[in-house]
C-alpha positions in Angstrom: -143.5 -39.5 115.6 -146.6 -40.3 117.5 -148.5 -43.0 115.8 -145.9 -43.9 113.2 -145.8 -47.5 112.0 -142.2 -48.8 111.6 -140.7 -50.9 108.8 -137.3 -52.1 107.5 -137.7 -50.7 104.2 -140.4 -48.2 102.8 -140.7 -48.1 99.1 -142.1 -45.1 97.6 -144.1 -45.5 94.2 -146.5 -48.2 93.0 -145.4 -48.8 89.7 -144.0 -51.9 88.2 -140.5 -51.1 89.8 -141.9 -50.4 93.0 -144.0 -53.3 93.1 -140.8 -55.6 92.1 -138.7 -53.8 94.9 -141.5 -54.6 97.4 -141.4 -58.3 96.6 -137.6 -58.7 96.4 -137.2 -57.0 100.0 -140.0 -59.1 101.5 -138.6 -62.2 100.1 -135.3 -61.3 101.7 -137.0 -61.2 105.1 -137.4 -57.5 105.5 -140.8 -55.7 106.8 -141.7 -53.7 103.8 -144.4 -50.9 103.1 -145.2 -49.6 99.7 -146.2 -46.2 99.7 -148.4 -44.9 96.7 -150.1 -41.6 96.4 -152.9 -42.6 94.2 -155.9 -44.6 95.0 -154.4 -47.8 93.2 -151.0 -49.0 92.1 -150.0 -48.8 88.3 -151.8 -45.3 88.2 -148.6 -43.4 86.8 -146.2 -44.5 84.1 -146.9 -48.1 84.4 -150.5 -47.9 83.4 -149.3 -47.4 79.7 -146.9 -49.8 78.1 -146.5 -52.0 75.0 -146.3 -55.3 77.3 -143.2 -56.7 75.6 -140.6 -58.7 77.6 -137.1 -57.6 76.2 -134.0 -59.4 76.1 -131.8 -56.2 75.9 -130.2 -57.1 72.7 -130.1 -53.2 71.8 -129.6 -51.7 75.2 -126.3 -49.5 75.8 -123.5 -51.9 75.8 -122.2 -52.2 79.3 -124.8 -50.4 81.0 -126.9 -50.8 84.0 -130.1 -50.8 81.9 -128.8 -53.9 80.2 -127.6 -55.8 83.1 -131.2 -55.2 84.8 -133.2 -56.2 81.6 -131.1 -59.4 81.4 -131.5 -60.4 85.1 -135.1 -59.3 85.0 -135.8 -61.3 81.7 -134.0 -64.3 83.2 -136.1 -64.3 86.5 -139.4 -63.6 84.7 -138.8 -66.8 82.8 -138.0 -68.6 85.9 -141.0 -67.6 88.0 -143.8 -66.6 85.6 -145.6 -70.4 85.6 -145.5 -70.4 89.4 -147.3 -66.9 89.5 -149.6 -67.9 86.3 -148.3 -65.0 84.3 -148.6 -65.1 80.6 -145.5 -65.7 78.1 -146.1 -65.8 74.5 -142.8 -66.5 72.8 -143.5 -64.8 69.6 -139.9 -63.8 68.9 -139.3 -60.2 67.3 -137.9 -59.0 64.0 -136.0 -55.9 63.5 -137.0 -54.7 60.1 -135.1 -52.2 57.7 -137.1 -50.1 55.1 -134.6 -47.9 53.7 -131.1 -48.3 52.6 -129.8 -46.4 55.4 -131.4 -48.5 57.9 -130.2 -51.5 56.2 -126.8 -50.4 56.6 -127.2 -50.3 60.4 -128.1 -53.7 60.7 -124.5 -55.3 60.8 -123.7 -53.0 63.8 -126.9 -54.0 65.6 -126.4 -57.7 65.1 -122.7 -57.1 66.6 -124.3 -55.2 69.6 -126.8 -58.1 70.1 -124.1 -60.5 70.3 -121.7 -58.2 72.5 -125.1 -57.9 74.8 -125.2 -61.6 75.2 -128.1 -62.3 73.1 -126.5 -64.9 70.9 -129.5 -66.4 69.1 -130.1 -63.4 66.8 -130.6 -64.5 63.1 -129.9 -62.3 60.1 -132.8 -62.5 57.6 -133.2 -61.6 53.9 -136.3 -59.7 52.5 -137.4 -63.1 51.0 -136.9 -64.9 54.5 -138.9 -62.0 56.1 -141.7 -62.2 53.8 -141.9 -66.0 54.2 -142.2 -65.7 58.0 -144.8 -62.6 57.8 -146.7 -62.7 54.4 -148.8 -60.0 55.3 -145.7 -57.5 55.5 -145.4 -54.7 52.9 -143.4 -55.7 49.8 -140.8 -53.0 50.2 -138.8 -54.4 53.2 -135.2 -54.5 52.8 -134.0 -56.9 55.5 -133.5 -57.5 59.0 -133.0 -60.0 61.8 -134.7 -62.1 64.3 -134.7 -62.3 68.2 -136.1 -65.5 69.3 -136.2 -64.4 72.9 -138.4 -61.4 72.5 -142.0 -62.2 74.1 -145.2 -60.7 74.6 -146.6 -60.6 78.1 -149.8 -59.0 79.9 -149.0 -55.1 80.7 -150.1 -55.4 84.3 -150.5 -58.8 85.8 -146.7 -59.1 86.3 -146.5 -56.0 88.5 -149.9 -57.1 90.5 -148.2 -60.5 90.9 -145.0 -59.0 92.5 -147.2 -57.0 94.8 -149.5 -59.7 95.6 -146.6 -61.9 96.5 -145.1 -59.2 98.8 -148.5 -58.8 100.7 -149.2 -62.5 100.9 -145.5 -62.7 102.6 -146.0 -59.9 105.1 -145.6 -56.5 103.1 -148.0 -53.8 103.7 -149.8 -51.4 101.0 -150.6 -48.0 101.8 -152.6 -46.2 99.1 -153.6 -42.4 98.8 -150.3 -42.2 100.9 -148.3 -39.4 99.2 -145.0 -38.5 101.0 -144.9 -34.8 102.0 -141.7 -34.6 103.8 -139.3 -36.5 105.7 -136.1 -36.6 107.9 -133.6 -38.7 109.6 -133.8 -39.2 113.3 -131.7 -41.3 115.4 -130.8 -43.6 112.3 -134.4 -43.8 111.2 -136.4 -42.1 108.4 -139.6 -40.4 109.7 -142.1 -39.5 107.0 -145.2 -37.7 106.9 -147.7 -39.0 104.2 -151.3 -38.1 103.6 -152.4 -41.6 104.9 -150.4 -41.0 108.2 -146.8 -41.0 109.5 -144.4 -43.9 108.7 -141.0 -44.7 110.0 -138.7 -46.9 108.1 -134.7 -47.7 108.4 -134.1 -47.8 104.6 -136.3 -45.7 102.0 -135.9 -46.3 98.3 -137.6 -43.8 96.1 -139.2 -45.4 93.0 -141.6 -42.5 92.4 -141.5 -42.5 88.5 -142.7 -39.4 86.9 -142.1 -37.8 90.5 -138.9 -39.3 91.3 -136.9 -35.9 91.4 -139.8 -34.1 93.4 -139.5 -37.1 96.1 -135.9 -36.6 96.2 -136.3 -32.9 96.9 -138.9 -33.5 99.6 -136.9 -35.9 101.6 -133.3 -34.8 101.0 -133.5 -31.1 99.7 -132.2 -31.8 96.4 -132.3 -33.9 93.2 -129.4 -34.9 90.8 -131.7 -35.5 88.1 -134.8 -34.0 86.4 -137.7 -35.7 85.1 -138.7 -34.9 81.6 -141.9 -36.7 80.6 -142.1 -38.3 77.3 -145.5 -39.3 75.8 -146.3 -42.2 74.0 -149.4 -42.8 72.0 -150.8 -46.1 70.8 -153.5 -47.3 68.4 -155.1 -50.7 69.2 -156.9 -52.5 66.4 -159.9 -54.8 66.8 -159.1 -58.5 67.4 -159.2 -59.9 63.9 -156.4 -57.8 63.1 -154.1 -60.0 65.4 -154.4 -62.9 62.7 -152.2 -60.7 60.4 -149.0 -61.1 62.5 -146.9 -63.5 64.4 -143.7 -61.6 65.3 -143.1 -58.3 67.1 -142.3 -55.9 64.6 -139.3 -53.4 65.6 -138.0 -50.8 63.6 -134.3 -49.7 63.4 -133.8 -47.5 66.6 -132.6 -44.1 66.9 -130.9 -42.1 69.8 -134.2 -41.0 71.3 -136.5 -43.9 71.0 -136.9 -47.6 69.9 -139.6 -46.2 67.4 -142.9 -47.5 66.5 -143.7 -51.2 67.1 -146.3 -53.3 65.7 -147.5 -56.3 67.7 -150.1 -58.6 68.9 -151.3 -58.3 72.5 -151.8 -60.8 75.1 -155.7 -59.8 74.8 -155.9 -60.6 71.4 -155.6 -57.3 69.8 -152.9 -55.7 67.6 -151.0 -52.6 68.8 -149.3 -49.8 67.0 -146.9 -47.3 68.7 -145.7 -45.6 70.6 -145.1 -42.1 69.7 -142.2 -40.2 71.5 -142.9 -36.6 72.5 -141.6 -34.4 75.1 -143.6 -32.3 77.4 -143.8 -30.8 80.9 -147.0 -31.8 82.1 -146.5 -35.1 84.4 -150.1 -35.7 85.0 -152.0 -35.6 81.6 -151.2 -37.8 78.7 -153.6 -36.1 76.0 -154.0 -37.7 72.8 -153.3 -35.7 69.6 -155.2 -36.6 66.2 -152.3 -35.7 64.1 -149.9 -38.1 66.1 -152.5 -40.8 66.1 -153.3 -40.6 62.3 -149.5 -40.8 61.6 -149.4 -44.0 63.7 -152.2 -45.4 61.9 -150.6 -44.5 58.7 -147.3 -45.9 59.5 -149.1 -49.1 60.7 -150.7 -49.6 57.2 -147.5 -48.9 55.4 -145.9 -51.9 57.3 -149.0 -54.1 57.4 -151.2 -53.0 54.3 -154.0 -55.1 55.5 -154.6 -52.9 58.3 -156.6 -50.5 56.0 -159.4 -53.0 56.3 -159.3 -53.3 59.9 -161.2 -51.4 62.6 -159.6 -49.5 65.6 -160.8 -50.4 68.9 -158.9 -48.0 71.3 -156.4 -45.3 71.5 -154.5 -44.4 74.7 -151.3 -42.6 75.7 -148.9 -42.8 78.6 -146.0 -41.0 80.0 -142.5 -42.3 80.7 -140.1 -40.9 83.3 -137.3 -39.8 81.0 -134.5 -37.6 82.5 -131.9 -35.4 80.8 -129.6 -38.5 80.3 -130.5 -42.0 78.6 -129.3 -44.2 81.4 -131.0 -45.2 84.3 -130.5 -42.8 87.5 -130.0 -45.4 90.2 -128.0 -44.1 93.4 -127.4 -45.3 96.9 -126.7 -42.9 99.8 -125.3 -45.5 102.1 -124.8 -43.0 105.1 -128.5 -41.8 104.8 -129.9 -45.3 104.1 -131.8 -43.7 100.9 -131.7 -45.1 97.5 -133.2 -43.3 94.3 -134.4 -45.5 91.4 -135.0 -42.9 88.7 -135.2 -42.3 84.8 -136.6 -45.9 84.0 -138.1 -45.1 80.8 -139.4 -47.7 78.3 -137.8 -50.8 79.8 -139.2 -50.9 83.3 -141.4 -53.9 82.6 -138.7 -56.1 81.5 -136.0 -54.8 83.8 -138.1 -54.4 87.2 -137.1 -57.8 88.8 -133.6 -57.2 87.8 -133.6 -53.5 89.2 -135.0 -55.0 92.4 -132.2 -57.5 92.5 -129.6 -54.7 91.9 -131.1 -52.3 94.6 -130.9 -55.3 97.0 -127.4 -55.6 96.5 -126.8 -51.7 96.8 -128.5 -51.9 100.0 -126.0 -54.5 101.2 -128.7 -57.2 102.0 -127.7 -60.7 101.7 -130.2 -62.8 99.9 -132.2 -64.6 102.8 -135.2 -65.7 100.8 -138.0 -66.8 103.1 -137.9 -70.6 103.8 -141.4 -71.3 102.5 -142.9 -68.2 100.6 -146.5 -68.0 99.3 -146.9 -68.1 95.4 -150.1 -66.7 94.6 -151.8 -67.8 91.4 -152.8 -64.7 89.4 -155.9 -64.6 87.2 -155.6 -65.6 83.8 -156.1 -62.6 81.5 -154.3 -63.7 78.3 -156.2 -65.1 75.5 -153.6 -67.7 75.1 -154.8 -69.6 78.1 -158.0 -70.8 79.4 -160.0 -68.0 81.1 -162.7 -67.7 83.7 -165.6 -67.4 81.4 -164.7 -70.9 80.2 -165.0 -72.2 83.6 -168.2 -73.2 85.6 -169.7 -71.1 88.3 -168.3 -67.8 87.1 -171.8 -65.9 87.7 -171.9 -65.2 84.0 -170.1 -62.7 81.5 -170.6 -59.0 82.6 -168.2 -57.5 79.9 -169.0 -59.4 76.7 -166.3 -57.6 74.5 -163.6 -58.8 76.7 -165.7 -61.9 78.2 -165.0 -60.5 81.9 -167.2 -62.6 84.3 -169.0 -61.5 87.4 -166.7 -63.8 89.4 -163.5 -62.0 88.1 -165.0 -58.6 89.0 -166.1 -59.6 92.5 -162.6 -61.1 93.1 -160.6 -57.8 91.9 -162.9 -55.8 94.3 -161.8 -57.8 97.3 -158.6 -58.8 99.4 -155.7 -56.7 100.3 -155.0 -55.6 96.9 -158.5 -54.6 95.8 -159.1 -52.3 92.8 -159.2 -48.8 94.3 -160.4 -47.0 91.1 -162.0 -47.9 87.8 -158.6 -47.9 86.1 -157.3 -50.5 88.6 -160.4 -52.7 87.8 -159.8 -52.6 84.2 -155.9 -53.4 84.7 -157.1 -56.5 86.9 -159.8 -57.8 84.7 -159.9 -56.4 81.1 -163.4 -54.9 81.8 -164.6 -52.0 79.6 -161.3 -52.4 77.4 -163.2 -53.9 74.3 -164.9 -53.0 71.2 -167.6 -50.9 72.8 -165.5 -49.5 75.5 -168.0 -50.0 78.3 -171.1 -48.7 76.3 -173.0 -52.1 77.2 -171.6 -53.1 80.7 -171.3 -49.8 82.5 -174.6 -49.9 84.3 -173.9 -53.3 85.8 -170.4 -52.3 86.6 -171.8 -49.2 88.4 -174.0 -51.7 90.5 -171.4 -54.0 91.2 -168.6 -51.2 92.2 -171.0 -49.0 94.4 -169.3 -47.9 97.4 -166.1 -49.7 96.6 -164.2 -47.6 94.4 -162.5 -44.2 95.2 -164.9 -42.3 92.6 -168.2 -44.0 92.1 -169.3 -44.4 88.4 -172.8 -43.1 89.2 -171.5 -40.1 91.2 -174.5 -37.6 91.5 -177.2 -40.1 90.7 -179.7 -41.8 93.2 -179.5 -45.4 93.9 -183.0 -46.0 92.5 -182.6 -44.0 89.2 
């Protein structure tokens, strides 16, 4: 393959799991390339999540998902401070609103204990209302999981990739894998960014995992069935209504509608769980969003007086089975990491460790790895707008500075599109949704994004 760059490991897919895999194998001493077909990472399923770090208390008992969540949760707690990642130890409460849900609580408590989450605490209705006075009065009971926490939806994945890049990994964007084959013990792949050769290929392509399997091996042993989740985001004053993450009693299909604060100072209600065939478009439905709003107000009646800042939707790479679809073909040096639905953010580090073991790699962590310090995006810490020399605030709703925007547009992991810039800085994500700062952003980003904000206009207009 003329001109092909050669690596020990090629990871396909720049979602949170792909970024964690790139980090793990890089820190274990491998030459790694991350192949992402979009102009920026986190452009698929990973761009829309609820930003909760789960303990695995309700994961299927004895499952690989439980193992990965527990391992990922523990590693995040171990490394988040070194990477300057947020951790808001809010705790969560599972709430029963009907007699049927109340009857399910003892089994859920037992399951949490069996899953190794031993600090769960049963709560009476009076206990719950004392902890969360703004809750509706018809709550019947529940229990508390102290270890459930709030994090930033994107900084973790960016940190994993940044650490990989700082320690020698390569990122190739707009590098869709078209086909590949095994030649002389190596994988040779054709991508839209040029040929790549690697000893080991890891398919972490998310919503396109089964398609990548077919392109490289001729078949896939699972089928992606996209599941859409829609969210409603309330304006920042609503966050004062709540301390804990509020979880419903889950069912066989979904964990249900969650109500929680966000690391950015808002309040979130969602997601829905809607099956669809389209793997690209997560369109929003007025009726579903209205049902979310109504459910949120039933749980927190004071939300009726709060304004909605934003709505968004994301797709999860569900399959025909509930459990993770991770399998290694040792003879072909090919590993598929598929079916990572709603727990990918919590489990990513654990998945990466599990895949490294599947690959037969002994942990040989670099003797002195670089630990990047990520930008502080959470409102729980001191941010750049509170520091001197920041160039002034550009996005006033989210208090994003010129210095933060410039930093996000430079370096080996520079934002490739407007979505990437939003995920790195919070810009345009506030109350006005970019109405006031878009003109200045267009000037700052001119010639630096894959799709210019002022496409079709002259510079002097």
